[in-house]
Each structure stands twice: as C-alpha cells, then as structure tokens.
C-alpha positions, -999 to +999 in steps of 0.1 A: +057-514+495+087-531+510+084-566+526+068-598+514+035-616+514+034-651+529+007-675+516-002-708+532-011-735+506-026-768+516-013-795+493-020-832+499-031-824+534+002-806+542+007-769+548+032-752+526+042-716+533+053-696+502+067-661+505+065-637+476+086-605+479+069-572+470+086-552+443+080-519+426+067-521+391+089-494+377+079-466+353+078-486+321+059-516+335+035-493+354+028-474+322+022-506+303-004-517+329-021-485+338-009-458+313-034-463+285-065-462+308-049-431+326-045-414+292-080-422+281-092-408+314-073-376+307-087-374+272-122-377+285-115-350+310-102-327+283-134-334+262-155-324+292-136-292+296-139-283+259-176-289+258-181-268+290-159-240+277-178-239+244-212-235+261-207-228+298-241-214+306-263-244+296-275-272+319-267-298+292-230-288+291-228-287+329-244-322+331-220-335+304-190-320+322-200-336+355-206-369+338-175-369+318-153-360+348-168-389+367-162-412+337-126-399+333-119-407+370-135-441+367-114-449+335-082-435+349-084-457+381-101-487+364-071-512+365-055-500+397-052-521+428-049-507+463-034-473+461-012-452+483-022-428+498-053-447+509-078-419+499-070-425+462-090-457+465-121-436+473-118-418+439-129-449+420-158-456+444-168-419+442-168-419+404-187-452+402-213-439+426-219-406+409-219-417+372-255-429+373-267-395+387-248-376+360-263-398+333-298-391+346-289-354+348-278-355+311-308-375+300-331-348+314-313-319+298-300-331+264-309-331+235-341-316+249-351-306+284-376-331+299-400-331+328-395-294+334-416-293+366-399-324+381-364-322+366-347-304+394-362-328+420-352-358+400-317-346+394-312-336+430-327-370+441-303-389+419-273-370+432-285-376+468-289-413+461-254-414+447-240-395+477-258-420+500-244-450+481-209-435+482-210-430+520-225-464+526-198-481+504-170-460+520-182-473+554-176-508+542-144-504+522-125-478+503-118-503+475-145-513+451-134-550+448-137-553+486-173-541+488-200-565+498-216-581+467-251-567+474-237-531+473-219-538+440-251-552+426-271-522+438-246-498+422-246-518+389-284-519+389-285-481+394-260-476+366-280-499+343-312-480+352-295-447+344-284-459+310-319-471+303-333-437+312-307-420+290-314-443+260-351-439+265-348-401+265-327-401+234-351-425+216-380-404+226-362-373+212-356-391+180-392-404+176-409-373+187-385-344+182-397-308+188-375-297+159-351-310+132-319-302+152-331-323+181-339-352+158-304-350+142-287-349+177-307-379+189-299-398+157-261-392+161-262-403+198-282-434+189-257-443+161-228-437+186-243-459+213-252-488+190 
C-alpha cells in the first residue's frame, strides 16, 4: 500500500507528528513472517483430503474434513494483518466461527456415534450458531482483532466448550468402549491431546 502513516505522539505536553512510510515486505520477508503458518495450513488441508478420500462415505470422515479445512484456514491466516482484497479478512473470522461446530460434529461421530436421536439436531444447531456468530461478527468488523471484546470472548468460550465436549466424548469412549477398536482409537486421541 503506497503512502505513509502519520502518528501524533504527545511528549512532555507537546505534540510530535511522526510519519512512517509504508513499504512492501518482499517475498523473502513475507515468507519468513507468514510462510510457515501458511505451509502448516496447507499440510492440514492435505491431511483432511487424505482422510476424506480414504473413507468418503462416513460421517466421521466428513466431520474431520470440515474441521480440518476450518483449522487449515485459521492456521494459514493466523499471523496476517489486514489483507487485500478485503474479503480475505473474513476467511479468518469464518474459520474461527466454524471450528467449534466442526469439533462438536466430530465429537458426536468419532470414535463412536453418540446421541443418535439428537445428533443431527445438535450438529445442525452448532453450525447454525456458528453461522449466526459469523454474521454478527462480520457486521462489526471483517478483522478478528477489531471485533468487540464481548464477541471475542463469546467465540473463545464456544471454542472451549466444543473442546470440552470433544474431550468428554473421547474420555467416555475410552472408559466405556463398545469394542476394543473404539478403546484403542480413544486412547490414541487422548495420548495425542495430552
């Protein structure tokens, strides 16, 4: 972005204007700042595609794919500041808003299907809540850092609740498994999350 930013600093009761010229980062510096998180995001996306391709017809692989794509987007845009074009800023807010729903979706389908008669309603409700949070936050700002603190806290509480649901589901699958395979899957996940 060409131009400069002018800041007014009050020092000893006097105003001092300081102008800082904008400059492009360049490819090497941009990769040093953002390349690693972008590559990790791409790796997460590839993992999601691989899992989905291996078992495309199961609810668990679909839930994992949706969750990992949202996580990949969140990681890829994690250290970015305001982006051009402007709609790219919405990608981070979208991913952050939908990760909790995808975690709840995964918790209800893997390693064992839970709450069979209520599962579809809970999953749909969690995605609708995420959609509502996304639109409310987009109404305030397209950049997460500019959101009002109560909305950031609400989103972080929703994320923490979804993780608690997921860990509770895995712990329950470990302590009361319907079979040995479920117990082994739950144990691996618990070891990986500790």
